[in-house]
C-alpha positions as CSV (number, residue, x, y, z in Angstrom):
1,M,10.9,-32.8,68.3
2,Q,14.0,-30.7,68.4
3,E,15.4,-29.5,65.0
4,Y,19.0,-30.6,64.3
5,T,21.2,-29.1,61.6
6,K,24.3,-31.2,61.9
7,V,24.4,-34.9,61.3
8,D,27.1,-35.3,64.0
9,D,24.8,-33.9,66.6
10,L,21.9,-36.2,65.5
11,I,24.2,-39.2,65.6
12,D,25.3,-38.1,69.1
13,E,21.7,-37.8,70.2
14,L,20.8,-41.3,68.8
15,F,23.9,-42.7,70.6
16,N,22.8,-41.1,73.9
17,L,19.2,-42.3,73.4
18,I,20.4,-45.9,72.9
19,S,23.0,-45.8,75.8
20,E,20.4,-44.3,78.2
21,S,17.8,-47.0,77.4
22,K,17.3,-50.0,79.5
23,S,18.8,-53.2,78.3
24,G,16.7,-55.4,76.4
25,S,15.2,-55.1,73.0
26,I,16.3,-52.0,71.3
27,F,12.9,-51.2,69.7
28,G,10.7,-53.4,71.7
29,G,9.5,-52.9,75.2
30,R,10.4,-50.0,77.3
31,G,14.1,-49.5,76.3
32,I,14.0,-46.8,73.5
33,D,11.3,-44.5,72.3
34,K,10.9,-45.9,68.8
35,D,9.3,-42.8,67.4
36,E,12.1,-40.6,68.7
37,A,14.8,-42.9,67.3
38,F,13.0,-43.0,63.9
39,N,12.7,-39.2,64.0
40,I,16.4,-38.8,64.6
41,L,17.2,-41.3,61.8
42,E,14.8,-39.4,59.6
43,D,16.6,-36.1,60.4
44,I,19.9,-37.8,59.7
45,R,18.6,-39.1,56.3
46,Y,17.3,-35.6,55.6
47,N,20.4,-33.6,56.8
48,L,23.1,-36.0,55.6
49,P,22.7,-35.3,51.9
50,R,22.5,-31.6,52.5
51,E,25.6,-31.6,54.7
52,L,27.4,-33.9,52.2
53,K,26.5,-31.4,49.4
54,E,27.8,-28.6,51.6
55,A,30.9,-30.5,52.3
56,K,31.3,-31.3,48.6
57,K,30.8,-27.6,47.8
58,I,33.4,-26.7,50.4
59,I,35.8,-29.3,49.0
60,D,35.0,-28.1,45.4
61,N,35.5,-24.5,46.5
62,A,38.8,-25.5,48.2
63,D,39.8,-27.3,45.1
64,K,38.8,-24.3,42.9
65,I,40.7,-22.0,45.3
66,L,43.8,-24.3,45.1
67,Q,43.5,-24.6,41.3
68,D,43.1,-20.8,41.0
69,A,46.0,-20.3,43.4
70,N,48.1,-22.7,41.3
71,L,47.2,-21.0,38.1
72,E,48.0,-17.6,39.6
73,A,51.3,-19.0,41.0
74,N,52.1,-20.4,37.6
75,K,51.3,-17.1,36.0
76,I,53.5,-15.3,38.5
77,I,56.3,-17.8,38.0
78,K,56.0,-17.5,34.2
79,M,56.0,-13.7,34.4
80,A,59.0,-13.8,36.8
81,E,60.8,-16.1,34.4
82,E,59.9,-13.9,31.4
83,D,61.0,-10.8,33.4
84,A,64.2,-12.6,34.4
85,Q,64.7,-13.6,30.7
86,A,64.0,-10.1,29.6
87,M,66.4,-8.7,32.2
88,V,69.1,-11.3,31.1
89,S,68.4,-10.4,27.5
90,E,68.5,-6.7,28.3
91,H,71.7,-7.2,30.2
92,N,73.1,-9.1,27.3
93,I,72.0,-6.4,24.9
94,T,73.5,-3.8,27.1
95,K,76.7,-5.8,27.5
96,M,76.8,-6.3,23.7
97,A,76.2,-2.6,23.1
98,K,79.0,-1.7,25.5
99,L,81.3,-4.2,23.8
100,M,80.3,-2.8,20.4
101,E,80.9,0.7,21.7
102,E,84.3,-0.2,23.0
103,N,85.2,-1.9,19.7
104,K,84.0,1.2,17.8
105,R,86.0,3.5,20.1
106,K,89.1,1.3,19.6
107,E,88.6,1.2,15.9
108,M,88.0,5.0,15.8
109,K,91.1,5.5,17.9
110,E,93.2,3.3,15.7
111,Y,91.7,5.0,12.6
112,V,92.4,8.5,14.0
113,T,96.0,7.4,15.0
114,E,96.4,5.9,11.5
115,M,95.1,9.0,9.8
116,R,97.3,11.3,12.0
117,D,100.3,9.2,11.3
118,G,99.5,9.2,7.6
119,A,99.0,13.0,7.6
120,I,102.3,13.4,9.5
121,N,104.1,11.1,7.0
122,Y,102.5,12.9,4.1
123,A,103.4,16.3,5.5
124,D,107.0,15.1,6.2
125,S,107.2,13.7,2.7
126,C,106.0,17.0,1.2
127,L,108.3,19.0,3.3
128,L,111.2,16.7,2.4
129,D,110.4,17.3,-1.3
130,V,110.3,21.0,-0.7
131,E,113.5,20.9,1.2
132,K,115.2,19.0,-1.7
133,I,113.8,21.5,-4.2
134,L,115.1,24.4,-2.1
135,Q,118.5,22.8,-1.6
136,D,118.7,22.2,-5.4
137,S,117.5,25.7,-6.0
138,L,120.1,27.1,-3.6
139,K,122.8,25.0,-5.3
140,E,121.6,26.2,-8.7
141,I,121.4,29.8,-7.6
142,T,124.8,29.5,-6.0
143,Y,126.2,28.0,-9.2
144,I,124.4,30.6,-11.3
145,T,125.6,33.4,-9.0
146,K,129.2,32.2,-9.1
147,N,129.0,31.9,-12.9
148,M,127.4,35.3,-13.1
149,E,130.0,36.7,-10.8
150,E,132.8,35.2,-12.9
151,R,131.2,36.5,-16.1
152,L,130.6,39.9,-14.6
153,S,134.2,40.0,-13.3
154,Q,135.3,39.0,-16.8
155,E,133.1,41.6,-18.4
156,L,134.2,44.2,-15.9
157,E,137.7,43.3,-16.6
158,R,137.1,43.6,-20.4
159,V,135.3,46.9,-19.9
160,Y,138.2,48.1,-17.8
161,K,140.7,46.9,-20.5
162,N,138.6,48.5,-23.2
163,R,138.4,51.7,-21.4
164,H,142.0,51.6,-20.7
165,E,142.8,51.0,-24.3
166,I,140.6,53.8,-25.4
167,K,142.3,56.1,-23.0
168,M,145.6,55.0,-24.1
169,E,144.7,55.5,-27.7
170,D,143.4,58.9,-27.0
171,L,146.6,59.7,-25.2
172,Y,148.5,58.3,-28.0
173,N,146.6,60.2,-30.6
174,N,146.7,63.3,-28.8
């Protein structure tokens, strides 16, 4: 007996055995070798469960591979979504940081402008006060100088008169 490993081959051989037999009774008379047919059926019975187990293993392995592939694909998709979310979040953080930086710059620029304007106004106010004080001082000095000049002129005149009187008296007495 020839050893078969595939059920399909055994079924093909049984089919050929039956189709080559002479018509008449399948198992009776001269048509089919009964022992050979039983041997083929026995081989089918023996090999069919083994091949079914192998087929089931192949299917199970295929299912496992598909399941693993799906799990891996889901992991990759989840990681991609997380990366995308992180990138969006990072982009939003960067965008927010830039916006905050722009706002701080604007605030600082406004603050510096305000401080500069305040310093200029304060300096102008102080200088205006100094200017008023100097003008008032100049007026006062001018007034005092005029008064002093008048007094000195008057004193000079009096001294001159006194001197003249003394000279006149001396002349008169002498």
